[in-house]
N, C-alpha and C positions, 0 to 999 in steps of 0.2 A: 504494500499500499504506500503510495507516494505521499510525502509530507506536504501539506498545503504551504503555499508561499508565506503567509504570515508566521506560521510556526517556524519555518526555516530561517526567516529573518530574525525572529526573536532569539532563537537558539544561537545564531551567529553573534548577535550582540552579547548574549550571556557568556559565550565562550571568550569573547574579547575582554569583557569586564573581569571575569575570573582570572584570565591570564595576566592582566595588569595588576590585580590586587594580590594574588598569591604568588609566592616565589616558585612553588612547585606543586603540581597536581599529578598524582600517579593513579593509575587504574590497574587493578589486578583481577583476573577472572572474567574479563570482558567476553571471552569465548563462550561463557555459559549463558549469555543473553540470547534467547531464541530469536532467529531472524524473522519468524512469522508465527501466527497463532495467538490465541488469547493469553494475556500475560498480566500478572499483578506484580509490580515491583514494590517491595515493602522495605523501608529503611528506618534506621534509628534517627532521632531528631534532636540535635544539640545546637544548631547554628541558624535558627530562624529560616528566613526565605532563602538563604544561601544554600541550604541543604537541597532544596528543590532545584535551584539553579545548577548545582553540580550534576545532578542526575539528568537534567535536561541536556546538559552539555555533553555528557559521556555516553548516554544510552542512545544508540543509533535507530531509535524508533519514535514514533509520534506518541508521547505520553500524555494522557489526560490526567492532569494533576488534581488531587483533592486538596482544597484549601479552605480555611475557615471563611465563612460568608462575609465577615467584616472586611477582609482584605479586598473584596471585590468593590468596596466603596472607597478604598484608598486612592487618592488622586494620582499617584504615580504608579503603584503596583497594579491597581485594578484594571487599567487598559491592557496591560500585558497579559493578565490572566484571561481576559476575554479573547485576545488574539490567539492564545494557546489552546482555547477550548477547555479551560479548567472547569472543574465542577465544585460548586459551593457546598460546604458542610455546615449545617446549622447546628450549633451546639445546643445543649438542652435549654440553657437560659435564653438562647436566641430563638429557638423553634417554638418555645412556649408550649401550649397545649395542642399544637397543630402537627400531628404525626405525618401529615402529607408532605411537610417540608423535606424530611429526609427520605420519605417514600419515593419522592422524585429523584433523589440522588441514587438510590438503589436501582430504580428503573433505568437511569442513564448508564450506570456502570454495567448493568446486565446487558443492555443493548450494545455497549461498546465491546464487551468481551465476546458476546455471541457473534459479533461482526469480525472477530479476530484482532481486535484492538488491544491496547495496553493501558493499564491504570497505574498511577503512582500514588502510594499512600504511605503515611507515617503513622503506624499503628499505635504508637504511644499516645497519640491524641493531642499532644502539645509539645512545644519545645522547652528545653530547660538546660542550664549550663553545666550541671554536675555530671561527672563521667560515669554515670550509671544508666542502665536501661530500666525505664519505668514499666510497670505492669501494662501489658498490651491490651488494647481494646479488641473486640472481636470482629470489627468491620471487614478486615481483609478476608477472613475465613467465610463470613456470611456472603460476601460478594462472590467469592469463588463458587460456593455451593448453590447460590441463587442462579448464577449463570448456567451452571451445569445441570440444574433441575429441568431446564427446557430442552426438549428434543432437538437434536441437530447441532448442539454446541460441542465443539471439540474440547478435550481436557484443558483446563486452565493451569498454566504454570505459575506457581507462587514462588517468586525469586527474592530471597533475602539479600540485602545490600548493607554492608557496614560502612559508615562514614567516620573516619578518624582524622582529627585535626591536631596540629601543633600551633599554638599561638594564633587561633583563628581570627581574632579581631584586629590584628596588627598588619598594616599595609606593608607588603613586600617582605615581611618576616614570617608570615603564616605558611603552613604547608597543609595539604589535604591528600588523603588516601581514600579512594573508592574501591572497596573490596567486595566483589560479587561472589556470593556463595552458590552452592548447588541448590536446585529447586527443592522445595520442601515436599517430602513424600505425602501423597494425598489419596492413594488408592483405597486404604481401609476407611478413611474418613468419608469418602464417596459412598462406600458400601454401607456405612452406618446411617448416612443421611437417607439413602434409598430404602433402608430397612425401617425407617420411621423414627430414628433417633437423631434429629438434626442438631439439638443442643449439645449432645455428646460429641458429635462430629465437629462442631464449631470449636469446642474446648480442646479437642485433640489437635486440630490444626493450629490453633492459637498457641498452645503450649510448644508445639514443634517449631513454630516460627520464632518464638521467644528464645528457645535454645539455639536455633540457627543464628540469630542476630548476636547473641552473647558470644558465640564462637568467632565472630567477625570483628568485634570491637575490643577496646581495652577498658575494662571497668575498674574504677578505684573508688575508695570511700568518699573522696571529695577532691576538689581541684588541687589542694595542697599536697595530698598524697600522690596525685598524678605527677605533679612537678618533681617531687622527690623520686618517683619512679624513673622519670627521665634522667635525673642526676645519677641514679644507680646504673642505668643503662650506659651512660657516658663513662662512669668510673670503670665498669666491667670491660668495656671495649678498650679503653686506654691501657689498662693494666694487662689485658690479655692480647692486646694489639690485633683485634679482630673487628670486622665490620659485617653487619648482616647482609649487605649487598643491595637491598632495596627496602622500601617502606613496608612491604608485606612481611619480610623477614624481621624487621624491627618490631612490628606489631605482634608477631608470633612470640618473639623473645619477651616482650613486655607482658603478654598474657601469662606466660609461664612464670615470670617473676612475681606477678600478682597472686597466682595460685600458691606459690611458695610462701609469700608474705602471709597469706591467710592461714596456711597450715601451721607455720611457726608461731604466728600470733596466738593461735588457740592453744598450742602445746607449751610455749614459753613466752607469755606476754611480757614478762620483765625484760628478757633479752631483746625482744623486738622493740620495746619502748626505749631501751638504752641505745640501740642502733639508730632508731629514728631521731633521737636527740642529737647523736653524733653527726648524722647526715645534715640535719638542719643547721647545726653550728658550722659545719664545713661549708655548706652552701652560702651562709651569711659571710663567712670570712673570704670566700672566693669572690663574692660580689664586692666586698669592700676593697679587695686587692685588685679588682678589675681583670681577674684571670678567668679563662674557661679551662675545663679539665685538660683539654688537649694541649693548651699552652704550657702546662707544667712540664711537658716533655721537650719543649723547645730549648735549643742551645744558642745563646746570643753571642756567637763568636763574631769577630770583625768581618770575616768574609760572608757569613750568613746575613748579617745586618746590611752589608753593602749590596748583596744580591737582591735582598728584599726591597731596599730603597730604589734600586734601578727598576726592578720588575713591577713594583706597584706605584712608586712615586712618579716616574716619568709619564706614564699614561694619565695620571691625575693632573700633572702639571700642564701637559700639552692639550689635554681635553678640557681644561678649566674654562677657556673662553666660550666654547660651544655649550658646555654644561650650564654655565651661568646665564646664558641667553635662554636656554630651556627652562631653568628654574625661574627666571624672571617672568617668562611668558605664562607660567602656571602657578606662580606664587599666590595670586589673589584667590583663585578657586580652591587651591589646596588649603589655605588657612581658613577660608570661609567654610569649607566642608568640616574641618576639624572643630571650628567654633560652633557650627550648627549641631554636630553630634554631641558636643559637651552640653549644649543647652537642652537637648532631648533627655539626657540623664536616664537612658534606658538600661536594661539588664545586659549582662555580659554576652548572652547568646544572641543579642540583637545588634551588637556593635558592628560586625562586618556588614550586615544588611543595611544599617543606618548609613555607614560610610559610603557604600556603593550607591544607595538610593540618593543620598544628598549630592554625591559627586555627579551622578547622572543628570541631575537638574542644574547644579551650580556651574559645572565646567562649561557646558555650552553657552549658558548665559554670560559668564565672564569672558569667554572667547569672543562672543558677539560684540560685547562692549569694547573689548580691546581692538577688534578688527575695525570697528567704527572710528575709534580714536586714531588708529594708524592711517585710515583713509583720510580723515580730516586733516591730520598733521603733515602727512608725507605723500598723499596721493595714491593713485591706483597701482602704480608699479610696486610701491612698498607694501600695499595690501596683498598683492599677488605673492610676493616673497614671504610675507607673514603667514599666509594660509598654507603655502606649500611646505614650509619648514616647521609649522606648529607641532604636529604630531611626531615627526622624526626627532626634533630637538627634545621633546618631552620624554621619549623613550631613551634617548641618549643621556639625558639628565638623571633619569632613574638609575640606569646602570652605573653612571659616574658616582652618584650619591651612595649606592651600595658599596662600591669599591672604597670610597672615602670612609664609610663607617667601619669596614673591615680593617683598613689601615689605622684608623684612629684607635680601634680596640687593641691592635697589636702594639701601637706606640705607647698607649697607657700602660700595658703590661711591661713593656721594655723599660719605661721610666720607673715603674715600681721595682723592677729588678735592679736598676742602677742605684736606687735609694736604699734598697735592702737586699743585698745579694744572697742572703741566706733564706729569704722568704720563699722562693720557689722550692727549695730543698725541704723546708719544713712542711709546706703544703703537699709536696710529693710523698713525704713520709706518712702524712695523715691519709692521703689517697690510697697508698699501698695498704695501710692498716685497715681501712674501710673495705677495700677490695678483698683482703684476706678474710674478713668477717663474712662478706658476701659469699665467698667460695665455701666457707665452713657451713653456712646456712644451706647452700645448694647441696652439699654432701649429706645434710640431714634429711633431705627429701630426694633420695636417689631415683625414685620412680619418675620424677620430673627432670632430673639432671643426670642421666646415665653417663658413665665415663666413656 
């Protein structure tokens, strides 16, 4: 089934916005997405509208997204939902006593699935920032069984997708992984529904979907625990001098580490509390020193410093004039976007959505004002140059600024080394001690960490 033109246009814009906002987006398991046939894509929900944007960008099919009804009235998001053919979900407080409001939704999803289309649903029912999977609602299972209850409908594939983010709300620092799982088995649930036990079938499918999603994401008790888990991963890698190779391998390692954490916490809570305290103290001291764990292994010999200065400093120096032009052309909308998002004072899971939405409105407005100013002050030739160079200079400025941030971080670490040459050694010793305790904990759970 060919994608309609509005859908293709919106998806192209979404891909551009995500590529600008996030430093890296990886997809694993894309080969599991059926090319045709009725499909329900069910994903965890931690990053507001950005979650749906990611799936629209990476799934090569026309997805009819289920979105809360209030979003259809949003002045910026609403028009895009209509262009995408999204379906409104009326929450209990919105639907009131009118059951027909969501009966219309189920009729629309049934018709879409019977026609071989694809539905996107977030079965937790709401977005939230904590790194846990909420209890799933039963909508995905009910939609599958409702579609298949009609004669002539092909089996519906229920596809779990895990969304894993690192620093999701920070421009150009965030990373995202879309991890596609195997379709949820549904043969016995179909048989239960056919035998007159639809509620039992719904619960069976929902429980299986919950297990499948948990296997695809990293669950922690809270965001602070997740940040410490990321530090543990960094310590482990630096001391063992290994890398997982990709984001999928990284997620698998962190899942195993969290299972270890829970096993040891139950068996030896005092030991785990002491380790957590040490990790938090180490993280605080590293932040104060301006070091990352990988930098503790650096050796600041004169030749290393000279090579670094040439390799990183010269591109910064020669690229500065173009970068400053790009920064100047985009400074007004950049700061307006940041100011607007601060005024909104929204929750953590809405940060990326707010930045992208505000930027989508403010950047074109600011560019238009700047273009009119250039036309008035310098004429048509200058306007032509401005318009032709606006986006290339912006992308160049982003790359230049990222390099500058990396260099600045390295320079701060080098200055700390000059001021206290024993500091890296002391921090390395603490890192080694923590890594040793981590290895000891791993040996205590051999079923998770076989030799």
